[in-house]
N, C-alpha and C positions, 0 to 999 in steps of 0.2 A: 191754514194758510192755503191758499189754491193751488191744485197741482196741475190744472190744464191753462194753459195761455190761449188766449182768443189772438188770433193776429189777421189783420187785414192786408193785405197786397198793396202796392202802389207804384204806379208807373211812374218815370223819370218825370213826367210833369206835374206829379202831384194829384192824380185822378185814381181813384179806386180802381183795381184790376179785376174786381168780380162785379156781378152785377147786384148793385143795391136800389136799382127804383126799377118798376115795370109800367109800362104803357101797352093799353089793348087797343088794336086798330082794327076797322073793318077794311074789305077792300078797296075803298075810296083813299084809302093814305091819309097823310095830313102830318102836324108836328107830333114828333116823339120829345124832343127836346130843344128849347130855345137856347142852350149854353153851349159852351166847350165843355167836354168830356170823353168818354167811349164807348163805342157800341159794341157789345159782348157778345149777345146771342137773341136769335129769333126763333120762335116756335110757332109752327103753323096751328092754330088750335081749330079754325075751319078749314076744311079743301077748298082751293081756288077753282073757280068757275070760269071759263071763258076759252074762244077758240084759240087765240096766241098771245095771251094777255102776261105780263110782267109786273110785279111790283118791286121797285128800285127804293133803295136808300141812301140817301145823298147827305153829304156835309153841306147841309144847308139848313138854316134856323126856320124859314118860311115860303119854300118854292122847290118844285122837283127840278132841280138844275144846281149845276155845280158838280163837285166830287163824288163821283159815284162809290159806294162802299160794298153795295151786295144787291146782285139783282135775284129775283125766284121766278122763275119763269111758272107758268102753270102746271104744267109735268111733273115739277119738284114740289108743287105746293100742295101735297098731300096730308092730311090731318096728322100730326103729331112728328112731323118732322121738323128737326132742329137744327140751326145753322150756326155755329160758333164762329164769330168773327173777330173778336178782339181787335178793335183798330181806333186808332186816336181820332176825334173830331174837334175842327177848331172853331166851327160856328153852329154847330146843333146838328139835329138829325131831323130830316123830312123823308117821308115816304110819299112816293109817287105810283100811281096805277096807270096802267096803259093795258085798256081794254078788258080786264078782268069784271065779271059782273057777278060774283060773290066769293066769300071767304074772308080769314080773319086771323090774325097773328097777333102774338103777345112779346113783346120786343123789353129785353132785359138790356139796362144801360145804366152808367155811371155818371 
């Protein structure tokens, strides 16, 4: 008989509240997820470069517009930085770049 239980927590909308999917993006941004769910964690894997750049995550499946969920300015985009967001998204997740010239992130979502 099993002694340890495996428990997966869910939010009120039925989405997993721990990152079960990941997507790696470069500084150019792009689509993280094209469907509803949760934006949970962003880890900077390569430090951001740019005079005043910002990588912004939006509740949108295909464009850098809509409800902003997280904005990471170049000064905070150091390699190894971890941002815990834990916000629901209705339309999907899109990352938009404003003036960054290098950098990368791994996004955890459900």
